N, C-alpha and C positions, 0 to 999 in steps of 0.2 A: 242272341239278345244283345242290343247295344247297353255296353256298360253305364254310359253316361247317362242315358235315357232310364235305365233301370236302378237308378240310385232313388228309388220312390220312396224311402223312409219318409214317413209324415213328418215334416220339418216344421215345427212352430216357433215364431219368435215371440216369447211371452215376457211380460213386465212382472215380476216377482216383488211384491212390496210389503207382503205380512211378514214380520219378524226381521226385515232386513233393514240396516241403517239408511241404505239407499235403494235406488230402482236400478238393479242389477240386470241386464239383459242377458238371457241364458236360452240356449237351442234346448230342445227336447226331440229325441228320436224316438217315434213310438210303432212298434210292431205288432199288429194285432190281426193280421189277415193273412191270407195264403199268398197274397201279392209280396207283401214285405217280407214274410218267413222264407218263401220259396227262394228268394234271391242269395240265401245262404247256401251251406253246403250240409244237406241232411243225410245221416247214416244210421240206418236201421230205424228211423222214425217216419211218421206218414204226418201230412198237414192237410186237415179235411176243408172244407170250401168256407167253413165257419171260422177258420184260423185256428185250431185246435192242433197242438202237436202231443203227438203219443207214440210210444214205441209199435213197432211193426215188425212183419217177417223179417228175419235174417237171410238175405240170399247167400246161399253156398256155392262158390265156384268148383263145378265138378271138373272141367276141361277147358282150355283156351287153345284151340288149333290156329294152324297158319292160313285158314280160310278168311275170305273178307265176312262171310256171314255163313250159319248154319239153318238149314231151310226144314229138316225133319229129324226124328228120333224116333227109334224103337228099341226095346230091351227084351233079351232072352236069358235067363237063367243068371240073372245079376249083371249081365254084359249089355253096356249100351252100344248102339251103331248109330252115328250120327252123319247125315247127309251135308256134304260141303254144297255151297251155292255157287262157287266158280270154277271148281277143277273137275266136277264130275266124279269126285270120290266120296267113298263112305269109309268113315274112321272107326274103329273098334277101339272101345275105352274099357279099359278092364284094370281095377285096382291103380286108378290114376295114370295109367300107362296107355299113351295113344299109338295105335299102329293103323296101317293101311289095309283095310278088310276087301275093298273091290274099287274099280276104277272104270267109268264109261268115258272113253276117249271121243272128242268131238259131240259130245252131249252133256247138257246141264240137268242134274236131278231136281224136280220141282216136289217131289212127294214120295212118302213110302208108308207102308202098311205091313205089320206082321201078320203071318200066317202060321199054322203050325209047322210047317215044313221049312219055314225062311221067310225072305223079305219080299214084299213086291214093290217095285221101283218106277215110278212114272218119270219121263225124261222128255226134254225138248233139244233139237227142233223135229225129232223124227215122230215124235207123239207115240212112242212104244212103250210098253210095260214088261219089264224084265223080272224073272224069278230068280233070286239067289239064295240057294241052300246055306244053312250054317256052316257047312264046311267050305263056303267060297265057291261052290259052282253056279255059274250064271247060265240061263238059258231065256230064250223069248218067250214070254207068257202070252203076250198079246200085241198084235199090230193095229194100231187104231187109226192110221191113215190121216190123222190129224197132226196139228203140230205141237200142242201143249196138252198133256194130262195133269190136271190140277190137283186132283184130289182122287184117291182109291179108300173104298170102305168095304171090309169084308166082313159077311154077315152069313154064317154057316158055311153052306157049299157054294154060295154064289158071292161074286166080286163086282162091285158098282164103281163106276169112274165117272167124273165129268170131265169133259175136254174143252180146248179152246182154238179158235181160228176157224173150225168148223165145230161149234158148240152143242155137244150131245150128252146126256144121260145114258149110259151104256151099261148092261149087266152081262157078264160072263160066266157060264155055268157049265160044270162039267157034266150036266144032263142035256142041257139044250144048246150048248156052245154061247154065241154072243147075239144080243138083241138091244137094239136102240129103243129106249123107253121114252125118249123125250128129245126132240131137237128145236133149237133155238135159232131165230135170224139174226141175234147180236153175235158179240164178237167171242165172248168166253162165258163158261160155267165154272163156279169155284164154290170152296167152302161147304162141303158134301158132309152133311151129318146125320145120323139116326136119331129119330124123335118116338121114345117110349114104344120101339119095335113095331112101330105101326106105319110111320111115314119117313121119306127120306126128304131132307130140307137142304136146298142148295141156292146159291145165288146166281144173278145173270149181270154181266156187266158188258157195256156201260149203261144199261137202263135202270139198275139199281133195285129190280124186281127181286124178290125171294119166293121160290116156288116150295110147294110142298106135293110130294108124289107119294100116293096112296099104294103101299106094297100088297093090300090085299085087293083092291079093285082094280090097280093098274091106272088109274086116273091122276092126270096132273092139273092142280090148280094153283092160281096166284095166292100166295099166303098174305103178302105185304108190298106195296109198290112204294117204295122209298125213294126221297129226290137226291139221292146219291148218284155217283156215278160209277162206284165200284163197291162191292160188297167185300169187306176184309175180315169180318169175323160173325159167326154165328153159334152160339151156345145156348144150352139150356139151363135155366135158373132152377132153384131150390123149389120153387113153386111151380114149376112147369112151363112158365113163360118163356118166350124165345127172345134172346137177346141179341140184337144187330148191330153191327158198325160198319159203317163206310165212309168213303171219303167223296169229296167233290172238288173239282180243280176248275177255275173258271176258263171259258173257252177250250175245253178238252174237245178232241177229235176221236173219232173211232179209229183203231180197236182201243181196249181199256191200255192206260198208259201205266198204272202204278203197281200192275202185278209183278211179283218176285218170278224171276232174278232181274235186278237191276245192276248194270255194269258200273261200278264206282260209284253209285248212289246216283247215277244221271238217268233222266225220265228219256227212254226212247221211245220212237214211234215206228210201227211196221211200214215197210215200204209199198203197202198197197194202196187201193183206191180209199180215201177215207170221206167219210160222211159226217156231216154234223149231227150231234146228238138229236135235236129234234125231227131230223129228217129219217134218222133210225127208229125213232118212237114211233113215226108215222107208217112205216112199213111193217112192224113187227106184228105178229099174229094177234087177233083181238081175242082178250079172254076177260072173264070178270075180275076187275081189279079192285082191291082194298088196301088203303092208304092214305097218306096225306097227299094234296096236290102237288103237282110238279112245279117247279119254279126255276127261273134262270139264277144259278148260282154266281155270287160275285167274291171273288178272290177263292182261296183256298182253305180247307178245314175239314173237320170229320163231324160226323152225326150218329148218334146213337140212339136206338129205338127198342122198346121193350113191348113185345105184342103177345096176344094169346094164339094158342092153335087156331082159332076163328078167325085169325086176322086182325082182332080189334087192337088198336094203339092204346096203349097204358100209360107210356112215359117217353119223354124224349129230352136228350142232352144235345148241345152243340160246343165244339172247341174251335175256336179260329186258327189258321196258318200252321195248325199241325195235322199230320196223317197218323193214323192208326193202321197198323199193319195186322194186328190180330187182336183177339179178346178172349176171356176166360172166366168161368164162374167157380170161386172157389167157396167150399163149403163153411169156411171160416170167416173169410174176407168180403165175400160178394163179388159182384162183376168187376174185373178187372181189364184194364185195355191197355195196350202198349204202342208207345209212340216211336216215330221215324228217327228222332233226334235226342240227344242228351240223356238217353237211357232211363226214360221217364215211363213209371207205370203208375197209371190214375186209378182211382177207384170210383165207382158210381154207386151212389145211395139214393133211395126214393126220396123225391122232392128236395132234392139238395142240388148245388152245382158240384160238377167233378172235383176231387181233390188228389192229393199227391199221395200214392201208397207207398211207393220206395222208388229210389234212384240207384241204378246199376252203374258200374264203371263202363260197361260197353256203350257204345253210341246210339245203337239201334235196336230195338226190341222186335224181331222177326215173327216170333210164333210162340205160343204156349202150347205144352203137351202135358196130358194127363196119362201116366202109365203107373199102374197098380197102386192107385190112389196117391201117387207122388207127383208134385207139379213141378215141371221142369219148364225154363224160360230158355229159348235159343236167340243168341244176339248177333248182332252184324257190327263189324269195325270195333273190336275184333270179333271173331266168329267164336264165341263161348257157349258154355252150357252152364245154367245155374240152377239149382233146385230151390223150391220155394216152399219153406217149411209150413204147414198150418196151424203155427202157433208163435206168438210174439217173441221178440228176442228178449233175453235178460239186460241187454245193454244197447244204448244209442244215445246218439249227440245230434246237435244242430250247432254247427258255427254259423253266426250271421255274416252277413256282407260287411265290407268295413266301413265303417261311419266317419266320414270327413267333415270336421268341423269348420274347415277354411282356414282357419289361423290355430297356432298354439295358445292353449287357456288351460283352465281347470276342469276336471271332470267332477260332475256334481255327486248325483245319486243314481242307485239303480233300483227300479220298482218292477215287480212281476205279479201277476196272476195265476194261480196253478192249482189242481186238485190234486192232492198226493194220498192216495188210499193206503191204508195199512199193508204192510209189505212190499211197498214202494218207495223210491227215493228221487228227488229232484235236486241237481246241484247246479249253480250258477257262477261264472268265472267271466274275467275281464282280462284282456291285455291291451298294452297301448304303444304307439311308436310314431315316428314323424316321417315315414315312407308309406306309400299306398301298399306295398307287398309286406304282408305279416312276417315273411320268412328273412326280411332284409333289417336287421338289428333292431327287433321289436324286443320290448321286455317280455318276462315270462308271464305266463298266467297268474292271475292273482285270484284268491278266492280258497273255498267256497264261500258265498255269501248266505249268511243263515237266514237273515229276515229282510224282506221287502223294505226299501227306502234306506238302506247303509247306504254311506259314503264309498264310493268308489275308489278303491284301494290303488289302481293303477296311476302310473306317475302321469303329470301333465303333459299332453303331447297333441299333435294335431289330428291323429287317427286313433279310431278305439274298435275293437272287436269284442263281442260277447259269445260265450258258448254254454249250452245248456246241455247237461247230461242227464238223462232218464234211466233208472235202474228198477227192475223188478225181480225179488228175491226168487220166485216161483215161476215166472215166466207166465202167469196168470192175468195179474192186473197192472196196468200201466199208468203212471202219472200222467196228469193233463196239463198242458202249458198253453194259455191263451192269450197273454200279453208280455212283452218286455219293454220297459222304458227309460231311458237313459238321460239325463241331463248334462249340459256343459255351460260353464260360464266362460266367455272369451275374454282376452285381453282387448281392452277397448282400444282403438286405434284412431289417429286423426282422419278426419274427412278429407279427401282428396279433392282438389280444383282441376279440372282439366281445361276448361277455357273460360275467358271472360271478354265478352264483345260490347263495345261501344259504339252506337251508331248516330252521329249527330245528324241534324237536320238539314244533311247535305242537299243541294240542288242539282249535283251532277246527274242523278239518277233521271231527271227530267230531260238533260240536254240530248236532243236527238243526234244518231251517230253520223249523220250524214251532213254536208254543207258547213257546219258550223267552225270546225277546224281545219277546213279544207281550203284549197286555193280559191277565192273568187274573184270577179271582176268588181274593180272599183267604180263602176258605171251604173247608174240607176238603170234598172229594165222594168219592162211592165210584165215581168214573169209573175205568175200568182203566188200568193203569199202561203208559207207553209202553215199548216194547220197545226203542227207541233209548237208554234209559236204562241198558241194561245193557251197552251197549258198553265195551270196554276203555278204561281211563283215560289210561293212558301210552302215546303214539304211538311205536313202534318202540324202547321202551325208553329214551327219551332221546337217539336217534341225531340228529346233525346231518347234513343231505345238502347236498353241494357238488358243481354242475356246472358247466361251461364250453365255451364255443365259440371256437376259436382257427382262423387261417388264415395259411397261408405263402405270398407270392407266388412265391417260387421252388421251390414245391412240394417244400420240405425235410421230411424227417421230424423230429418234435417231441417233447420230452420235458417234464415238468411236475414242480413242488415246490410244496408247500403250507406255510403258516406261520400261526401264531395269536398273537394277543396282546390282552389288555385294553386298551380304548380309552386308558385314560390310562396305560398302560406303554410305556416306549420299546424294550423288547426282544422280538423276535419268537421264538417257540418253534416248532421244525420239527415238522410233523405227518407229512411224507412227502416223500422228496426223487428225483428222477429216475425218475419211472415215465411210461406212455405213455397210460393210460387217462383219459378226460376226465370222470372222476367220482370222488368220494370220500366214504366216510362215517366218522364217528368218533363214539364215545360222549360226549356231554357231562356225563355224571357224573363224569368224571376231572377237572373243572375247576369252580372256585369260581363263585359266582352273580355275573353282573355283565355289562356290557356288552362285545362282541369285535367285532375285526376280523379277516378271513381275508385273506391275501395269495398271490395265484397269480403264480409265475414261469414263464415259458415260454422255452425256449431250442431252437435249432435245431443244437445239438451233435451229434447224430446224423449229421447230414450234412458236418459240417465239422470241422475241428481245433480245438482249444480256442483258438488265438490267432485264428482267422478266425469261429467262431460269434458268433452275435448272441441276445440275450435280450430280453423284454419283461415288465413286470409290470402288475398291477391289484390295488388294494385294495377289499375289499367296503363294503357299506353297514353300518352297525352293526346288530349281531345279538345278540340275548339268550340267555343260558344261565341258566337259573331251575331249580332242582332242590329249592326250598322251597316248602312247602305255604301256602296262604293261612291267615290267622289268623281264626277265628271269635269273636266277642265277644258274650255274652248280655247284652244290656241290659235285660230284663225280670226282675220278680220272680218267686222261685219257685212261686208258686201262680197267676200270672197265665196265662189261657187265650190270651191274644194275645200271641207271642212277638216280641219286637224284635230283630234281628241284625245286628250291625256286622262286615263282611267285609272285611279288607284284606289285600294283598300288596304285597312290595317292590319287584319288579320287573314283575310279569305283571299283565295286566289281567284280571278275575274273567270266567270264561267261563259258570258255571252255579252254581247251589244246588238240591240236591235233599234231600229228607227221608222216612224211612222208618219208619212207625209200626208197634210190636208186630209186626215182619218180614213185613208184608203187601206189601213192594215199594215201589220209589222212586218218587216223585213229586216234579215240579218247582214251584218257586215263582219268581215274578218279581221284580224289583227294585222298589223303592219309586218310583223315576224311569222304571219300565217299559222300560229300555234297559241293556244290560250293555256299558258302554263305559270304564270306570275301574277303577282299582287299589282304589278304595274304594267299596263299594255297600252299601247298606241294604236289609234284607228285613224283612217284617212276614208271618208265619203265624197265622190265626187256626184254633184249636183246639176252639172253642166248640161244635160239633156232636158232639164225642166222646162215647162213653158214660161213666158214672161209674164211677170205678175208677182203679188206677193204670196209666199207659202208659209203655212204653219207646220213647223217640225218639232216633234217630240223625240227625245233619244232617252233610250233606257238601257243602264249597264246593270247586270246581276252577278253577284258573287256565288261562289259554290255552295253557300249556306242559304240562298234562296232571297238574299235581301236586294231589293230593287232600289237603284237610284237613278234620278231623271235630269234631264237638261232640256230646258224649253227655249226654242230659237225661231226667230222670223226670218225669212228670207226672200229679199226681194230680187227679182229675175229681171234684168233690163234688156 
């Protein structure tokens, strides 16, 4: 989970005015659902989908091995035998001492089953089943001639297997030898269980179908057709319903990708010809189907279904982005599912969304195992074994995620909502610091707080963390916490001004990029006139545009005021006051020509009283208001065919000079020095090629603010 994104505490910026002398901005962090509570560190507490925290089972670490993960577990005379998922070893665990019991070189263990004489072990890649007696003697029990033996079930004098690569349900009996009871056209069969001594239930991958095999009639039927690509758990609930968990992976190809073992948690594919999931579904044997419609999965995730033995769907859950590797039904806590990341075990309750049941220190929940009414959890990374008691812990706690106020200030009050029955206790604490890591020079825990709404005792700081402790004297009834709310009054900071831009009505944006400032012949030609010369002269009728960017670290609402003055004046004139837009326009024609400044004043008054509000200001660079046209001076004689012009402007540079002969359209002329960059420019226009007779000439000079000046001239060519 991305930490920045998961700072999802409900942060509201409220104005509190009741009972306060001023409007002080406060931040409020409210934790009242599973998303916000689960950001913290839960220990021996559960968080249901309604956001209620209470005590849960306390996992007891039985053993931690050198394996990456543990795939199966059996017990005999109080001694545990655990199968490693990477080394092919079986470990003997007795009185907390771990020793090596057996090893399968070049083979990996997938499953085990206890028999009166010892242990049956299914392996890959040979697909063999071995028998190991309690004295360690090993022998080949059955050769499947497949690649995987995923599950073994011993019933009376018979042993049942489900296999992969060549998926089959096989029965091995001392009376009749081996017998294939069912053969699939898919890739794998897995999760073999016994239902009320009448049916064998098992899953098919990657079709997601669950089958039931009738032990009495020998008939196989489809129990349920799920939209998953791999069945990861099948358990029987208290009411006899069948609880199924499965995973889906967008774009998955045959064969199944998520079956254990996985090497270094990487998903690997077989090096065989692969087919799409849809192709596989078309080719498989046609049987009567009961289930939900198939659909194209998008993304990755897990689905859980509760169905009757008749295949009728009763309830569905779905969890995105996480994979479930196994599930379990507890007589006390109900249906539990284990995830492949973060050591999470979730609980599924009727008509509710999944809730967090407990979090283990291991990374992956590989398998649940019930042995003599004791529940074990097998994990990966590291490969460990936990026992899960069927009663709640006497003590648990939840440390919240670190609350970041963004700035140093004063913590306000802490509120909570809880139900604390007799024989139970709930305690709340807080601590603060100025680094994001609570272990880095933070203050000690303060508390416990006795009543909701108490002032927070922790010292002023930027970061805060709260902790709730839940206690049950007899381990029977747990306190329940549903809300924690913390308030914070931050130190008010000045608004910041990042930019202030003033754009006068310059004509430069309308000047074509070609011909005007480049070398031109000073001889009249009959070249067609440029369409660009007919553009409007004055940009937006002399409007001055002002825009700015501001930021308030307190996230306060801001208001703005604008003022103007000539550079040499001391008096500011108000343009507009107390508005919220970040731009403004005004008509420069209201002002005399000259050089001006704009002043922007920003205030956080909308979020504060007049006593506590802060403001900041910035003055713009010089800008010109020029509403006067350039002056054109004719320095040639009345009969000269070459006209010499001196063009001057008081404030703005000359932008262009055009002329129009006998109403034929505007043509441009270059400056004498071939570049327009001054308030004084000299132009020379040669009319020597004009026809004889009287000609009317109109000359137009334009400055960079778009002001046009004109010179009218009559020229007679003899």
